[in-house]
RONU-925861 format. One record per residue (C-alpha): residue in three letters; x, y, z. Coordinates in steps of 0.5 Angstrom, whole numbers, padded with zeros to 4 digits, always signed. Example, Ala and Ser with C-alpha at 12.3 -4.5 7.8 and 13.67 -1.06 7.14 Angstrom:
BEGIN
ALA+0025-0009+0016;SER+0027-0002+0014;
This chain:
BEGIN
MET+0200+0142+0213;ALA+0203+0148+0217;LYS+0208+0147+0222;GLU+0206+0144+0228;ILE+0206+0149+0234;ALA+0209+0147+0241;THR+0205+0147+0247;ARG+0208+0150+0253;ASN+0206+0147+0259;GLN+0203+0153+0263;ALA+0199+0152+0269;SER+0192+0154+0268;ALA+0187+0156+0274;VAL+0181+0154+0270;ALA+0184+0148+0268;ALA+0185+0146+0275;GLN+0177+0147+0277;SER+0174+0140+0277;ASP+0168+0142+0274;ARG+0171+0143+0267;ASN+0172+0136+0263;TRP+0178+0134+0259;ALA+0176+0137+0252;GLU+0175+0144+0256;GLU+0181+0144+0259;TYR+0185+0142+0253;GLY+0181+0148+0249;ASP+0184+0153+0255;GLU+0191+0150+0254;ALA+0191+0151+0247;PHE+0189+0158+0247;ALA+0194+0160+0253;SER+0199+0157+0249;ASN+0198+0162+0244;ILE+0199+0168+0249;VAL+0206+0171+0249;GLY+0206+0177+0254;ASP+0200+0181+0256;LEU+0193+0180+0252;LEU+0192+0186+0248;LYS+0184+0188+0247;PHE+0181+0193+0244;ASN+0174+0196+0247;LYS+0170+0202+0246;GLY+0175+0206+0243;GLU+0181+0204+0248;TRP+0187+0199+0248;LEU+0187+0195+0254;SER+0193+0190+0256;GLY+0193+0184+0261;GLN+0188+0182+0266;ASP+0188+0188+0270;GLU+0186+0192+0263;THR+0191+0197+0264;GLU+0190+0202+0258;VAL+0195+0203+0253;PRO+0195+0210+0250;LEU+0192+0212+0243;GLY+0198+0213+0239;THR+0203+0208+0242;GLU+0208+0205+0237;LEU+0209+0198+0237;VAL+0213+0193+0232;ALA+0208+0188+0229;ALA+0210+0181+0228;THR+0207+0180+0221;HIS+0211+0175+0219;LEU+0209+0171+0225;LEU+0201+0172+0224;GLN+0197+0166+0225;SER+0190+0165+0223;GLY+0184+0160+0224;TRP+0178+0158+0228;MET+0176+0158+0235;ARG+0170+0154+0238;TRP+0167+0157+0244;SER+0163+0154+0249;ASP+0160+0157+0256;GLY+0165+0163+0255;LYS+0171+0159+0254;PRO+0175+0156+0248;ALA+0174+0149+0247;GLU+0177+0148+0240;VAL+0183+0152+0237;LEU+0185+0151+0229;MET+0190+0156+0228;GLY+0196+0156+0223;LEU+0202+0160+0221;ARG+0200+0164+0214;SER+0207+0165+0213;GLU+0208+0157+0212;GLY+0202+0156+0208;PHE+0196+0155+0213;ARG+0189+0157+0210;PRO+0183+0157+0215;ALA+0178+0152+0213;THR+0171+0154+0211;ARG+0166+0154+0216;ASP+0162+0149+0213;THR+0167+0144+0214;LEU+0167+0145+0222;GLY+0161+0142+0224;TYR+0156+0145+0230;ASP+0151+0147+0225;ASP+0145+0146+0229;LYS+0143+0153+0231;SER+0138+0150+0236;LYS+0144+0148+0240;TRP+0148+0155+0239;GLU+0148+0159+0246;GLU+0145+0166+0246;LEU+0147+0173+0247;ASN+0141+0178+0247;GLY+0136+0173+0245;LYS+0140+0171+0238;ALA+0144+0165+0237;ILE+0151+0166+0237;ASP+0156+0161+0232;PRO+0160+0157+0237;TRP+0166+0158+0231;ARG+0169+0165+0231;ARG+0174+0167+0226;THR+0181+0169+0229;ASP+0187+0172+0228;VAL+0193+0172+0233;LEU+0198+0178+0232;TYR+0204+0179+0237;MET+0207+0186+0238;ALA+0212+0189+0242;ASP+0214+0196+0245;PRO+0221+0197+0242;SER+0222+0202+0248;THR+0220+0198+0254;GLY+0221+0191+0251;GLN+0214+0189+0253;VAL+0210+0184+0249;TYR+0203+0184+0247;THR+0198+0178+0244;TYR+0193+0181+0240;SER+0188+0176+0238;PRO+0181+0179+0235;SER+0175+0175+0233;SER+0171+0181+0231;ASP+0170+0184+0224;GLY+0173+0191+0226;GLY+0179+0187+0229;LEU+0180+0182+0223;GLN+0179+0188+0218;ALA+0185+0192+0222;ILE+0189+0186+0221;LYS+0187+0185+0214;GLY+0189+0192+0212;LEU+0196+0192+0216;MET+0197+0185+0212;ARG+0196+0189+0205;GLU+0201+0194+0207;TYR+0206+0189+0209;GLY+0205+0184+0203;PRO+0209+0189+0198;ARG+0214+0191+0203;LEU+0215+0183+0204;ARG+0217+0183+0196;THR+0222+0188+0197;ASN+0225+0188+0204;PRO+0223+0181+0206;ASN+0226+0182+0213;GLU+0223+0188+0215;ILE+0216+0188+0219;PRO+0212+0194+0221;VAL+0212+0199+0226;VAL+0204+0201+0228;THR+0201+0206+0232;LEU+0195+0204+0236;GLY+0189+0208+0234;SER+0181+0208+0234;THR+0175+0210+0229;TRP+0168+0210+0230;TYR+0162+0209+0225;LYS+0154+0210+0227;HIS+0151+0203+0227;PRO+0144+0203+0225;GLU+0142+0198+0231;PHE+0148+0199+0236;GLY+0149+0207+0235;LYS+0156+0209+0236;THR+0161+0203+0234;TYR+0168+0204+0235;LYS+0174+0200+0231;PRO+0181+0199+0232;VAL+0186+0202+0227;LEU+0193+0200+0226;GLU+0197+0205+0222;VAL+0204+0203+0219;VAL+0209+0209+0221;ASN+0215+0206+0220;TRP+0219+0199+0219;ARG+0224+0195+0223;ASP+0229+0189+0221;ALA+0225+0183+0224;ASP+0232+0181+0227;ASP+0232+0187+0232;ILE+0226+0186+0235;SER+0225+0180+0241;PHE+0218+0177+0242;GLU+0221+0173+0248;VAL+0218+0174+0255;ALA+0221+0171+0261;ASP+0218+0165+0265;ASP+0214+0167+0271;GLU+0217+0161+0275;THR+0224+0160+0272;GLY+0226+0167+0269;GLU+0228+0163+0263;LEU+0226+0167+0256;LYS+0221+0163+0253;PRO+0220+0165+0245;SER+0213+0166+0242;PRO+0211+0159+0240;THR+0213+0160+0232;SER+0219+0165+0234;PRO+0225+0164+0229;LYS+0231+0162+0232;LYS+0236+0168+0231;THR+0243+0167+0229;ALA+0249+0169+0234;LYS+0254+0173+0233;PRO+0261+0170+0231;ALA+0267+0171+0235;PRO+0272+0175+0231;ARG+0277+0171+0227;SER+0283+0175+0230;ALA+0285+0182+0234;SER+0286+0185+0227;LYS+0279+0184+0224;PRO+0272+0186+0226;ALA+0267+0181+0228;ALA+0263+0178+0223;LYS+0256+0181+0222;PRO+0250+0176+0224;ALA+0247+0173+0219;LYS+0240+0175+0217;ALA+0234+0170+0218;PRO+0231+0168+0211;PRO+0224+0170+0209;PRO+0219+0166+0211;ARG+0218+0160+0207;ARG+0211+0156+0205;ALA+0211+0149+0208;ASN+0209+0143+0205;ASN+0207+0146+0198;GLY+0202+0151+0202;GLN+0197+0145+0204;THR+0192+0147+0209;GLY+0192+0143+0216;ARG+0190+0143+0223;THR+0195+0146+0228;ARG+0196+0141+0233;TYR+0197+0143+0241;
Protein backbone atom coordinates (compact mmCIF):
# COMPACT_ATOMS: atom_id res chain seq x y z
CA MET A 1 0.00 0.00 0.00
CA ALA A 2 1.21 3.48 -0.76
CA LYS A 3 2.60 5.50 2.13
CA GLU A 4 -0.17 7.04 4.20
CA ILE A 5 -0.42 10.80 3.94
CA ALA A 6 -1.06 12.61 7.19
CA THR A 7 -4.11 14.85 7.23
CA ARG A 8 -3.38 18.39 8.38
CA ASN A 9 -5.93 19.81 10.78
CA GLN A 10 -7.08 22.83 8.81
CA ALA A 11 -10.22 24.76 9.58
CA SER A 12 -12.72 24.64 6.78
CA ALA A 13 -15.53 27.11 6.39
CA VAL A 14 -17.46 24.61 4.30
CA ALA A 15 -17.05 21.87 6.90
CA ALA A 16 -18.47 24.19 9.54
CA GLN A 17 -21.78 24.56 7.73
CA SER A 18 -24.58 22.61 9.38
CA ASP A 19 -26.16 21.51 6.09
CA ARG A 20 -23.20 19.28 5.17
CA ASN A 21 -23.09 15.72 6.52
CA TRP A 22 -20.03 13.99 7.95
CA ALA A 23 -19.14 12.25 4.66
CA GLU A 24 -19.18 15.53 2.73
CA GLU A 25 -17.10 17.23 5.43
CA TYR A 26 -14.58 14.37 5.29
CA GLY A 27 -14.29 14.77 1.52
CA ASP A 28 -13.68 18.51 1.88
CA GLU A 29 -10.99 17.97 4.50
CA ALA A 30 -9.26 15.23 2.52
CA PHE A 31 -9.10 17.43 -0.57
CA ALA A 32 -7.88 20.41 1.46
CA SER A 33 -5.10 18.29 2.98
CA ASN A 34 -3.56 17.98 -0.48
CA ILE A 35 -3.43 21.73 -1.09
CA VAL A 36 -0.10 23.41 -0.31
CA GLY A 37 0.27 27.13 -0.98
CA ASP A 38 -2.10 28.51 -3.61
CA LEU A 39 -4.29 26.36 -5.82
CA LEU A 40 -3.16 26.82 -9.44
CA LYS A 41 -5.77 26.52 -12.19
CA PHE A 42 -5.81 26.74 -15.97
CA ASN A 43 -8.89 28.37 -17.48
CA LYS A 44 -9.47 29.51 -21.06
CA GLY A 45 -5.80 29.95 -21.85
CA GLU A 46 -4.85 31.62 -18.55
CA TRP A 47 -3.09 30.37 -15.43
CA LEU A 48 -4.80 31.59 -12.25
CA SER A 49 -3.84 31.17 -8.58
CA GLY A 50 -5.54 31.46 -5.21
CA GLN A 51 -9.09 32.25 -4.25
CA ASP A 52 -8.95 35.63 -5.97
CA GLU A 53 -7.71 33.93 -9.18
CA THR A 54 -4.66 36.14 -9.63
CA GLU A 55 -3.22 35.74 -13.11
CA VAL A 56 0.15 34.00 -13.32
CA PRO A 57 1.73 35.22 -16.58
CA LEU A 58 2.44 32.81 -19.42
CA GLY A 59 6.12 31.96 -19.49
CA THR A 60 6.47 31.97 -15.68
CA GLU A 61 9.16 29.48 -14.63
CA LEU A 62 8.31 27.09 -11.79
CA VAL A 63 10.10 24.09 -10.34
CA ALA A 64 7.84 21.02 -10.53
CA ALA A 65 7.94 18.48 -7.68
CA THR A 66 7.61 15.49 -9.99
CA HIS A 67 9.04 13.25 -7.25
CA LEU A 68 5.96 14.08 -5.13
CA LEU A 69 3.34 13.50 -7.84
CA GLN A 70 0.09 12.04 -6.56
CA SER A 71 -2.59 10.51 -8.74
CA GLY A 72 -5.88 8.75 -8.26
CA TRP A 73 -9.59 9.48 -8.19
CA MET A 74 -11.89 12.07 -6.64
CA ARG A 75 -15.61 11.53 -6.32
CA TRP A 76 -17.64 14.71 -6.56
CA SER A 77 -21.10 15.39 -5.17
CA ASP A 78 -23.02 18.67 -5.36
CA GLY A 79 -19.93 20.45 -6.67
CA LYS A 80 -17.69 19.30 -3.80
CA PRO A 81 -15.24 16.43 -3.33
CA ALA A 82 -16.94 13.63 -1.38
CA GLU A 83 -14.27 10.93 -1.55
CA VAL A 84 -10.54 11.09 -2.34
CA LEU A 85 -8.46 8.05 -3.35
CA MET A 86 -4.94 9.34 -4.04
CA GLY A 87 -1.41 8.01 -3.67
CA LEU A 88 2.24 8.73 -4.43
CA ARG A 89 3.38 7.37 -7.78
CA SER A 90 6.97 7.26 -6.51
CA GLU A 91 5.83 4.89 -3.75
CA GLY A 92 4.31 2.46 -6.25
CA PHE A 93 0.70 3.62 -6.01
CA ARG A 94 -1.43 2.92 -9.06
CA PRO A 95 -5.00 4.24 -9.39
CA ALA A 96 -7.77 1.67 -9.36
CA THR A 97 -9.74 1.01 -12.52
CA ARG A 98 -13.03 2.85 -12.84
CA ASP A 99 -15.11 -0.36 -12.78
CA THR A 100 -14.01 -1.07 -9.18
CA LEU A 101 -15.16 2.24 -7.69
CA GLY A 102 -18.95 1.91 -7.72
CA TYR A 103 -21.51 4.64 -8.46
CA ASP A 104 -22.20 3.10 -11.85
CA ASP A 105 -25.92 3.91 -12.15
CA LYS A 106 -25.94 6.72 -14.70
CA SER A 107 -29.55 7.55 -13.89
CA LYS A 108 -28.33 8.84 -10.50
CA TRP A 109 -25.45 10.91 -11.85
CA GLU A 110 -25.61 14.71 -11.72
CA GLU A 111 -26.10 16.49 -15.03
CA LEU A 112 -24.21 19.29 -16.71
CA ASN A 113 -25.69 20.96 -19.81
CA GLY A 114 -28.16 18.10 -20.08
CA LYS A 115 -25.49 15.36 -19.93
CA ALA A 116 -24.91 12.89 -17.10
CA ILE A 117 -21.48 13.43 -15.51
CA ASP A 118 -19.47 10.60 -13.95
CA PRO A 119 -18.98 11.50 -10.25
CA TRP A 120 -15.52 9.89 -10.28
CA ARG A 121 -12.79 11.99 -11.92
CA ARG A 122 -9.21 10.96 -12.57
CA THR A 123 -7.05 13.55 -10.84
CA ASP A 124 -3.35 14.36 -10.43
CA VAL A 125 -1.72 16.56 -7.77
CA LEU A 126 1.52 18.30 -8.74
CA TYR A 127 3.29 20.78 -6.45
CA MET A 128 5.26 23.61 -8.03
CA ALA A 129 7.33 26.45 -6.59
CA ASP A 130 8.61 29.78 -7.88
CA PRO A 131 12.36 29.72 -7.11
CA SER A 132 12.58 33.52 -7.21
CA THR A 133 9.80 34.22 -4.67
CA GLY A 134 9.36 30.94 -2.80
CA GLN A 135 5.63 30.89 -3.66
CA VAL A 136 4.27 27.33 -3.65
CA TYR A 137 1.40 26.18 -5.88
CA THR A 138 -0.74 23.06 -6.09
CA TYR A 139 -1.86 22.11 -9.60
CA SER A 140 -4.61 19.47 -9.43
CA PRO A 141 -6.21 18.92 -12.86
CA SER A 142 -8.94 16.44 -13.72
CA SER A 143 -9.50 17.60 -17.31
CA ASP A 144 -8.05 15.63 -20.22
CA GLY A 145 -5.84 18.58 -21.18
CA GLY A 146 -4.41 19.00 -17.68
CA LEU A 147 -3.77 15.28 -17.23
CA GLN A 148 -2.07 15.10 -20.62
CA ALA A 149 0.17 18.05 -19.70
CA ILE A 150 1.38 16.21 -16.60
CA LYS A 151 1.82 12.94 -18.50
CA GLY A 152 3.99 14.75 -21.03
CA LEU A 153 6.05 16.23 -18.20
CA MET A 154 6.54 12.81 -16.61
CA ARG A 155 7.70 11.34 -19.93
CA GLU A 156 10.57 13.81 -19.87
CA TYR A 157 11.20 13.29 -16.17
CA GLY A 158 11.44 9.50 -16.44
CA PRO A 159 14.73 9.26 -18.40
CA ARG A 160 16.26 12.01 -16.24
CA LEU A 161 15.31 10.09 -13.10
CA ARG A 162 17.49 7.18 -14.28
CA THR A 163 20.63 9.26 -14.74
CA ASN A 164 20.13 12.16 -12.28
CA PRO A 165 17.71 10.86 -9.63
CA ASN A 166 17.88 13.95 -7.41
CA GLU A 167 16.98 16.46 -10.14
CA ILE A 168 13.50 17.78 -10.86
CA PRO A 169 12.33 19.87 -13.84
CA VAL A 170 11.97 23.62 -14.23
CA VAL A 171 8.93 24.30 -16.42
CA THR A 172 7.34 27.30 -18.06
CA LEU A 173 3.58 27.77 -17.89
CA GLY A 174 2.19 27.82 -21.40
CA SER A 175 -1.01 27.52 -23.38
CA THR A 176 -2.13 26.09 -26.69
CA TRP A 177 -5.46 25.49 -28.35
CA TYR A 178 -7.27 23.38 -30.92
CA LYS A 179 -10.62 23.57 -32.66
CA HIS A 180 -13.10 21.21 -31.01
CA PRO A 181 -15.85 19.96 -33.37
CA GLU A 182 -18.55 20.78 -30.81
CA PHE A 183 -17.13 23.53 -28.56
CA GLY A 184 -14.93 25.39 -31.03
CA LYS A 185 -11.67 26.95 -29.82
CA THR A 186 -10.50 24.90 -26.83
CA TYR A 187 -7.44 25.75 -24.75
CA LYS A 188 -4.96 23.28 -23.27
CA PRO A 189 -2.26 23.85 -20.63
CA VAL A 190 1.41 23.39 -21.49
CA LEU A 191 4.25 22.53 -19.08
CA GLU A 192 7.48 22.90 -21.04
CA VAL A 193 10.72 21.70 -19.45
CA VAL A 194 13.43 24.37 -19.78
CA ASN A 195 15.94 23.34 -17.12
CA TRP A 196 16.64 21.03 -14.18
CA ARG A 197 17.25 21.75 -10.47
CA ASP A 198 18.47 19.72 -7.51
CA ALA A 199 15.43 18.76 -5.44
CA ASP A 200 17.28 19.61 -2.23
CA ASP A 201 17.62 23.24 -3.32
CA ILE A 202 13.86 23.84 -3.55
CA SER A 203 11.45 24.09 -0.63
CA PHE A 204 7.81 23.13 -1.02
CA GLU A 205 7.00 24.24 2.53
CA VAL A 206 4.58 27.00 3.48
CA ALA A 207 3.93 28.91 6.72
CA ASP A 208 0.85 28.07 8.76
CA ASP A 209 -1.63 30.97 8.66
CA GLU A 210 -2.22 30.86 12.43
CA THR A 211 1.11 29.81 13.97
CA GLY A 212 3.56 30.96 11.29
CA GLU A 213 5.36 27.62 11.55
CA LEU A 214 6.56 25.94 8.38
CA LYS A 215 4.34 23.14 7.21
CA PRO A 216 5.76 20.66 4.70
CA SER A 217 3.70 19.37 1.84
CA PRO A 218 1.93 16.14 2.89
CA THR A 219 4.66 14.00 1.32
CA SER A 220 7.70 16.26 1.56
CA PRO A 221 10.86 14.26 2.31
CA LYS A 222 12.93 15.33 5.28
CA LYS A 223 15.99 17.37 4.40
CA THR A 224 19.38 16.56 5.87
CA ALA A 225 20.74 19.34 8.08
CA LYS A 226 24.21 20.64 7.42
CA PRO A 227 26.62 19.31 10.09
CA ALA A 228 28.91 21.62 12.05
CA PRO A 229 32.62 21.73 11.16
CA ARG A 230 34.76 19.18 12.95
CA SER A 231 37.46 21.77 13.57
CA ALA A 232 38.33 25.33 12.65
CA SER A 233 40.86 24.09 10.10
CA LYS A 234 38.40 21.90 8.21
CA PRO A 235 35.44 23.08 6.16
CA ALA A 236 31.94 22.02 7.03
CA ALA A 237 30.78 18.76 5.51
CA LYS A 238 28.34 19.02 2.66
CA PRO A 239 24.74 17.99 3.40
CA ALA A 240 23.85 14.52 2.29
CA LYS A 241 21.47 14.34 -0.62
CA ALA A 242 18.20 12.55 -0.10
CA PRO A 243 18.09 9.17 -1.87
CA PRO A 244 15.83 8.80 -4.89
CA PRO A 245 12.21 7.80 -4.16
CA ARG A 246 11.74 4.09 -3.60
CA ARG A 247 8.71 1.93 -4.16
CA ALA A 248 6.97 0.83 -1.01
CA ASN A 249 5.47 -2.61 -0.31
CA ASN A 250 6.62 -3.98 -3.65
CA GLY A 251 4.56 -1.42 -5.53
CA GLN A 252 1.20 -2.76 -4.41
CA THR A 253 -1.69 -0.44 -4.85
CA GLY A 254 -3.96 0.78 -2.12
CA ARG A 255 -6.17 3.59 -1.00
CA THR A 256 -4.58 6.59 0.61
CA ARG A 257 -5.97 7.25 4.06
CA TYR A 258 -6.64 10.75 5.32
